[in-house]
C-alpha positions in Angstrom: 0.0 0.1 0.0 1.3 3.5 -0.9 0.3 6.6 0.7 0.5 9.8 -1.4 0.2 13.4 0.4 -1.2 15.9 -2.1 -0.8 19.8 -1.1 -3.5 21.4 -3.5 -4.8 24.9 -3.7 -7.9 23.9 -1.8 -6.6 21.5 1.0 -4.6 18.3 1.7 -5.6 15.2 -0.1 -4.4 11.9 1.3 -4.4 8.9 -1.3 -3.9 5.4 -0.7 -3.6 2.6 -3.2 -1.7 -0.5 -4.6 1.3 0.6 -6.9 0.7 -0.4 -10.4 -3.1 0.2 -10.4 -5.3 2.9 -10.8 -7.1 1.8 -7.8 -6.1 4.9 -5.6 -9.0 6.5 -3.4 -9.0 9.7 -1.5 -8.7 8.4 2.2 -9.3 11.8 3.8 -9.0 15.6 3.2 -7.6 18.3 5.5 -7.7 22.2 5.5 -10.6 22.3 3.0 -10.4 25.6 0.9 -6.9 26.7 2.1 -3.7 26.6 0.1 -1.6 23.7 1.4 2.0 24.3 -0.1 3.6 21.2 1.1 3.0 17.9 3.1 5.0 15.0 4.3 5.2 12.1 6.8 8.1 11.9 9.1 9.1 8.4 9.4 11.0 9.1 13.0 8.2 10.8 14.8 5.3 9.3 12.8 3.7 12.9 12.3 2.2 14.1 9.1 3.2 17.7 8.5 1.5 20.2 6.4 2.4 23.7 5.5 -0.8 25.9 5.1 -0.6 29.6 3.8 -3.6 31.5 5.2 -4.8 34.7 3.5 -5.5 36.0 7.1 -2.8 34.6 9.4 0.0 33.8 6.8 2.0 30.6 6.5 1.8 28.0 9.3 3.2 24.3 9.9 0.7 21.9 11.3 1.2 18.6 12.5 -1.1 15.2 13.2 -0.8 11.8 14.1 -3.4 10.9 11.7 -4.1 13.4 8.9 -8.0 12.5 9.2 -7.7 13.5 12.9 -6.8 16.6 14.9 -4.1 19.0 13.7 -2.0 21.2 16.1 0.0 24.5 14.8 3.4 24.2 15.5 5.5 26.9 17.2 8.6 29.1 16.2 7.8 29.5 12.4 8.3 33.1 12.3 11.0 35.8 11.4 12.7 37.9 14.1 10.6 40.8 15.4 11.5 44.3 14.3 12.4 43.4 10.8 10.8 44.9 7.6 10.0 41.5 6.0 7.2 39.1 6.5 7.2 35.5 6.3 5.6 34.5 3.0 5.3 30.8 2.6 6.8 27.6 3.8 7.9 25.6 0.5 9.1 22.3 1.9 9.9 20.1 4.8 12.6 17.6 4.8 13.9 14.8 7.2 17.5 15.2 8.1 20.1 12.7 8.7 19.7 12.6 12.6 16.1 12.6 13.1 15.7 16.4 12.7 13.4 18.2 10.3 14.3 21.1 8.2 11.7 23.6 6.5 12.6 26.2 3.8 10.7 29.1 3.0 10.0 32.6 1.6 12.1 35.2 2.2 15.0 32.7 1.8 14.7 31.4 5.2 15.5 27.9 6.7 14.1 26.4 9.9 14.9 23.2 12.1 13.0 21.1 14.4 14.4 18.5 16.7 11.0 17.2 18.0 9.0 15.8 15.1 7.8 19.2 13.9 6.4 20.5 17.2 8.6 23.3 17.5 11.0 25.1 15.1 13.8 27.4 15.3 15.3 29.7 12.6 18.8 29.3 11.1 20.3 32.6 11.7 23.7 32.4 10.0 21.9 31.7 6.8 19.6 34.4 7.4 22.4 36.9 7.8 23.7 36.1 4.3 20.1 36.9 3.1 20.0 40.0 4.6 23.4 41.5 4.3 23.8 40.3 0.6 20.2 41.6 -0.4 19.2 38.3 -2.2 16.6 39.0 -4.9 13.6 36.8 -5.6 12.8 34.8 -8.6 9.4 34.8 -10.4 7.8 32.8 -7.7 9.5 34.7 -4.7 12.6 34.5 -2.9 12.1 30.7 -2.0 14.3 28.2 -0.2 12.6 25.2 -1.7 15.2 22.4 -1.7 17.0 20.9 1.3 19.3 17.9 0.8 21.1 16.3 3.8 24.1 14.3 3.3 23.3 10.7 4.5 25.1 9.5 7.7 26.6 13.2 8.1 24.1 15.2 10.0 26.4 18.3 10.1 26.4 18.5 6.1 23.4 20.0 4.4 22.8 21.9 1.1 19.9 24.1 0.3 18.8 25.8 -3.1 17.2 29.3 -3.2 15.5 31.0 -6.0 17.3 33.3 -7.0 20.3 33.0 -4.7 21.7 29.7 -5.8 23.1 26.7 -3.8 24.5 26.7 -0.5 26.4 24.1 1.8 27.2 23.9 5.4 29.6 21.4 7.0 29.0 22.4 10.7 25.2 22.1 11.1 24.2 25.3 9.9 26.8 27.5 11.8 28.6 28.7 8.7 27.6 28.7 4.9 29.4 28.9 1.5 28.1 29.0 -2.0 28.5 26.0 -4.3 27.7 27.5 -7.9 30.8 26.9 -10.0 29.8 26.0 -13.5 26.1 27.2 -13.3 25.3 29.5 -16.3 22.4 31.8 -16.0 21.4 32.1 -19.6 18.4 34.5 -18.7 21.0 37.1 -18.0 22.9 39.2 -20.6 26.1 37.3 -21.7 28.3 40.2 -20.1 26.4 39.7 -16.8 26.9 35.9 -16.3 30.4 35.5 -15.0 30.2 35.5 -11.3 26.6 36.2 -11.2 24.9 35.3 -7.7 21.4 35.8 -8.6 20.9 32.1 -9.7 17.4 30.6 -10.2 17.7 27.0 -9.3 14.3 25.2 -9.6 14.8 22.0 -7.7 17.9 20.1 -6.1 18.4 16.5 -5.3 21.2 14.5 -3.9 21.8 10.6 -4.6 21.4 8.8 -1.4 23.7 5.9 -2.6 26.5 8.4 -3.6 26.1 11.4 -1.6 28.6 13.4 -3.8 26.5 13.0 -6.7 23.8 15.8 -7.1 21.4 16.9 -9.7 19.6 20.4 -10.2 16.8 21.6 -12.6 17.6 25.1 -13.4 15.8 28.0 -15.1 17.0 26.8 -18.3 19.5 24.0 -17.6 19.8 20.7 -16.1 23.1 20.3 -14.1 25.1 17.2 -12.4 27.8 17.5 -9.8 30.3 14.8 -8.7 31.8 16.6 -5.9 28.9 17.4 -3.4 27.8 20.5 -5.2 30.9 22.5 -5.4 30.8 22.6 -9.0 28.4 21.7 -11.7 28.2 20.4 -15.4 25.3 21.0 -17.8 23.8 17.8 -19.0 20.4 18.8 -20.6 21.4 18.0 -24.4 18.8 15.5 -25.8 15.8 17.0 -23.8 12.9 18.5 -25.7 13.4 21.6 -23.4 16.0 21.9 -20.6 13.5 24.2 -18.7 11.2 22.8 -16.0 10.7 22.4 -12.2 10.4 18.9 -11.2 13.2 16.5 -10.5 13.3 13.0 -8.9 16.3 10.3 -8.5 16.3 6.6 -7.9 18.0 5.9 -4.5 19.5 2.9 -5.9 21.3 4.3 -9.0 23.4 7.5 -8.6 23.4 7.9 -12.3 19.6 8.1 -12.4 17.5 11.1 -12.6 13.9 12.0 -14.1 12.7 15.3 -15.0 9.5 16.7 -16.7 10.3 19.3 -19.4 8.2 22.3 -19.7 8.1 24.8 -22.7 9.6 27.9 -20.8 9.9 30.2 -20.0 6.6 32.1 -20.0 4.3 29.2 -21.4 5.5 26.5 -18.8 3.5 23.7 -20.1 4.4 20.3 -21.4 5.9 20.8 -25.0 3.6 20.2 -27.9 0.9 18.9 -25.6 2.8 15.6 -24.9 3.1 14.8 -21.3 6.5 12.9 -20.9 8.8 12.2 -18.1 12.6 11.9 -19.4 14.9 9.4 -17.8 18.6 9.2 -17.7 20.7 6.3 -16.5 24.1 7.6 -17.4 24.4 10.7 -15.3 22.9 12.8 -18.1 24.8 11.6 -21.2 21.5 10.5 -22.7 17.9 10.9 -21.9 15.0 8.6 -22.7 11.2 9.7 -22.7 8.9 7.6 -20.7 5.4 8.0 -21.4 3.3 5.0 -22.0 -0.1 5.6 -20.2 0.4 9.5 -20.2 -1.6 11.8 -22.2 0.1 12.4 -25.6 -2.5 14.9 -27.4 -3.5 18.2 -26.5 -2.4 17.9 -22.7 -0.9 21.2 -21.9 -0.2 20.4 -18.3 2.1 22.5 -15.8 3.9 20.5 -13.1 5.3 22.5 -10.3 8.6 22.1 -8.6 7.6 20.0 -5.4 4.8 18.1 -7.3 7.1 15.1 -8.3 8.2 12.4 -5.8 9.1 8.9 -5.7 8.9 5.8 -3.2 11.1 2.7 -3.4 14.2 2.1 -5.4 15.5 -0.1 -8.4 13.1 -1.9 -10.5 10.4 -1.3 -8.1 10.6 2.4 -8.0 7.6 4.2 -8.0 7.1 7.7 -9.3 4.2 10.2 -9.0 3.6 13.6 -10.1 0.6 16.0 -10.0 -0.4 18.9 -12.4 -2.1 22.2 -11.9 -5.0 20.5 -14.0 -5.7 18.4 -10.8 -4.5 15.3 -12.4 -2.1 12.8 -10.6 -0.1 10.1 -12.4 2.1 7.4 -11.1 4.3 4.5 -12.2 5.1 1.4 -10.2 7.9 0.2 -12.8 10.5 3.0 -12.7 8.6 5.0 -15.2 8.3 2.4 -17.9 4.4 2.6 -17.8 2.1 5.0 -16.0 -1.5 5.0 -14.6 -3.9 7.9 -13.5 -4.1 7.8 -9.7 -6.6 10.7 -9.4 -8.4 13.4 -11.6 -10.5 16.6 -11.2 -8.6 17.5 -8.1 -7.7 21.2 -7.2 -4.3 22.4 -8.6 -1.6 20.3 -7.2 1.3 22.2 -5.5 3.2 19.1 -4.0 3.4 15.3 -4.1 5.2 13.2 -1.4 4.9 9.4 -1.5 5.7 6.7 0.9 5.1 2.8 0.9 
């Protein structure tokens, strides 16, 4: 049985079903009518956590033992008092290597929880970089949307910010440094690209089986790193478009990556109305379209950055993605074939899967 948590424009939806079938059902719904930007299940505490952006009260993190039951608001999700900025959104929550949880948000902020998401503390060292260097937002805001721990080494953590690039810490967030060598912002004039720091990373992931191997989907460009994110090599040749937002990896294969190309950068729909997931199994030297069972005619879908996730690994790798059309698609055979898990939902903001 697989559980899929869907953050949508109109609440949190929890799907359950058997991988490889279209027999997925909505088990429950929470926060009806409210935008749920992200939701995940913490395997350590057992909590389900959801980020909700209220038009009246702003962004909050909520947790529950059972998503169908009572939810409790977490404490500490706030910026320091006296500043001139407001917390706009919590983009993502990720489990750390030591049982902690990390949350990233707008304006370029990182929070940490050591009690299963009940209380949170702002990382002030990264916050100082944001304030002193005057990070600039991307089109979707100044969003810290990707958090990638280093397996087995809890003091190491990498984050990606739109549009402030990739950042690393080796001392549990006490100090931070950039890791942007090789990334080329083609949206800037050619004379302004060298040394630019306003880098619009769209999503970043690390291979669990080979932590020094990382991938990013950039605002025009797909990149791979072989040195833990210190430097990057462009690998987008062979894709119909190297613009996009979603990215997923196979934990068993450090050479694997899956992307969903979009026709950028203003249209942002699947190219030519064909919904295709592209897979590499050789670190980006080549790409293969995976689309059996996906719409291939007049399907102009948009898939957002956190609306693509996986469960399992290897031949049994499950992949799931949702679109702003309210459709959710899944694969139980590493992308070879696809099925429809849900239709006619509100626009999907995020997808997380667990088995």
